[in-house]
C-alpha angles and dihedrals in degrees: 000000000000090000092052092049091050091051091051091050092050090049091051091050091049091050089048091051091048092049089047092050091047090049091047091048089049093048091045090053091049091047091050091050091048091049091049090049091050090049090051090046091050090049091048091048091048091048091045091048090049091050092048090048091047090049090048091049093045095046112106090208120081113245120200123180120187136172129240090275092058095251114143113235103168132033130162128217092257087072085074091062094045103038102015092240125113117227093255089056092054106037110096092016126111117255089242085089087074116063123190127195130207109246093240095040103118092172091066096229105169123222118210115234093242089053098053099079091049096042115122088226096059139056119255090221132094092265119134119259128192123220139155123230131199107216113231092211098061106000092241116151117224135171119236138187114221129201119185128193134164133218135182116228118180091338092309121114117223126188117217116203124190112193120190125192106233097167093118093046092047091049092052091047092050091043092054093043093048093047091047095049093046092047090050091048092050092048094050100038116100095201139018090246090057091051098045099077094043092052092051092045093050094050095043093048096045096045099037094244126162101214141008130192133188117212120195124193113249104216092203098054094025091226139111119261128190107245101168140014141179130192131183096211131058101213127143096235091049092048089049088053090050091052090053089051091051092053100043129084127197131212121212110292095012120115125343096301091048092051091052088048094051097043097039084218135100113273127206130198113193094197121005090203090067096043118103095199102057110099093185095056096115094055094040091052091053087054090054094248119154114158124046134174136177138189132194129250104228127203114180088341090304121115113240097166147348134236115212130190138186137196134186090225122085099239124188116236110276114202093190090056092047091051090051091050090048089056089049090052090053091048090052089048090053089049091053090048090051092048092048091050090048089050090051090050091049091048092049090046090051089051090048093049090047092049091046093048092048090048090050092048090046089054090050090047090051089053090049092050090047091053092045089049092053092048091047088056088057090046090052092050092050092047091049092050092050091047092048093050094047094047094048098036120139086224088087089078090063089085090061090053089049091052091048092052091048091052093055097035096123092056099023097141093051090046093055096044103035109023115091091223095041093053090067093050098085095047089047092052090050091051091046090051092054090048092050093050091053094045091047090054091052094048091047090052091051091045092051089049089050092050091049092051092049090049088050090053089049091052093049092049090048091052090049091050091052090047091055093050129121110306116222097030109133114216141153114274138178107221095210090056090051091050090052090048090053089050091051091054089054096033097115093053091048092050097047094045092053092231119171113225117206117194123201104173114175113196110272126172123248111267137205110241145116104298096194094052093048092049091049090053094048094046090050094047092047092049091050091048091050091049090050091050091049091054093042124098097222114122094210105053113198136179119200122202122191137176123189144146110264088190135331090282100042136056123198132211113194127192115188132177137181093224135118096315131209129276114242096243090053093056089073094055100029091111096041118120112265096008114132138150094201120100091224095032126121102198094236103105104070092032094056090042091055091048091049090051090052091048089056091050095257138095142228121230130192126202133180136155091216143279114345093013101093130240140250129211120192125194114203117198131180111257099235102168124219092244091054105059119212111258 
């Protein structure tokens, strides 16, 4: 019994040992697997950390991670390129070591990195922000793009900052923007003086510069003079420096402008206080200026001026900036060349217009003189007739009758009634009276004709005087009166050519315009119409004159003839300078008439159905009424 109990006990203990061994083996296997898993996890973590570190080291952007106290815990090698500090110089330090500046912050008030995301001026989101920083290691200013995000690790808040150097991109953007704005200014500007201020303002604003000057070469003194300036600050020292610039001149090679003139290349002064060829240094120093640079304005590789700029910062020489400014200088030179060529064209055009107008007036004057000459012939004939009649008049015998009466005065009655000679005296006096009445009528007729011809000459001269009046004077005119004046000037030619004039004047209001120009146009159109009628083959030559309202804002004066007409191809070039179909024509008349119409805000139109079918010219003028003065 005892032995059996012992055996059972031993068996139970054996089973317990077996179960314990099995459990141990199972737990050992589980522990092994766990250990292997931990090893793999550790390996993965190490590899992941290595990858992250490799990524951090390879990333071109600077990555800064700091805790909620502002202490930097992570920094990658790119921070050295951005901030000038190696990771070991940043880790464990406060973010106050890194100062950022708002791009438009001209007072240079730095913002610590841990203050940026709580600043009232910035969003607290992950949005990108642009700043510039001035590196403490070398003082160089660069532009950066900053992205901030936050994460919570084991109940501790970390801020992750990614800082990208965008200096090159910013420079290209500003370069393009500056070039575009200046190009637009140069295209839109009418004169160099108008463009000067805009060019300086654009460059100073885009490049954060304090002051800009434009120097132009004075050909008389052969020196540079300041013709324009722009400054971003209104301070007394800076204004004093500007006044000095305005009063000074520079010879070639003297001062910064003179150096750019002499070298034909951009020039850079790092610190004007250390430069021995900067005569304005004392005044510039008081204004807080340090760096200055200038570049020439080139025209056909010759310097015609210099642009000069100043900044309070000490900026290192930037070749990319100088190249950009050199391009701008060439653009300004091209602009000046274009404006000079335009001025030459305007001058030549003015000369052409003056010559054409003088030629047109000479043609009118020739017509006037021709008309006056014909009338003077009539005056001469009338004067000769009167002289002939007076010198050979029978009235000269009246003195003999008077002498005879005086001789027989005592017995005058007997002499007249009884004397053989006296008896013929009364019949003779009756006959002489009839002769004198007839002769008086003839002399009066010739005298009236003479007076009319002289009055005609006076009218022609009056028209010519009005035609040679002051060009450009705006006055009230009645168009029908001007048409009649133009007819008067050509009256002799009209009369001798037996031309029928038909007038169809619709009521049109008086207008404010240049009377002389309108009269010149009408005289020219009438003369051309009369020439066309003379050359035409029509037996009944007629000239039709019309006035009418084209619309409420435009009046029309139309001169039509049934003369030689105009070929269709010639209608296109009828108003071109130098074009004429006359053998003795100069091609000025219609050209200058069309220009004059345009100058008055109107136009001149020619119409013809072809050779032998006459022509029509219509002058359109703006209907500026007398009670609505021209502005």
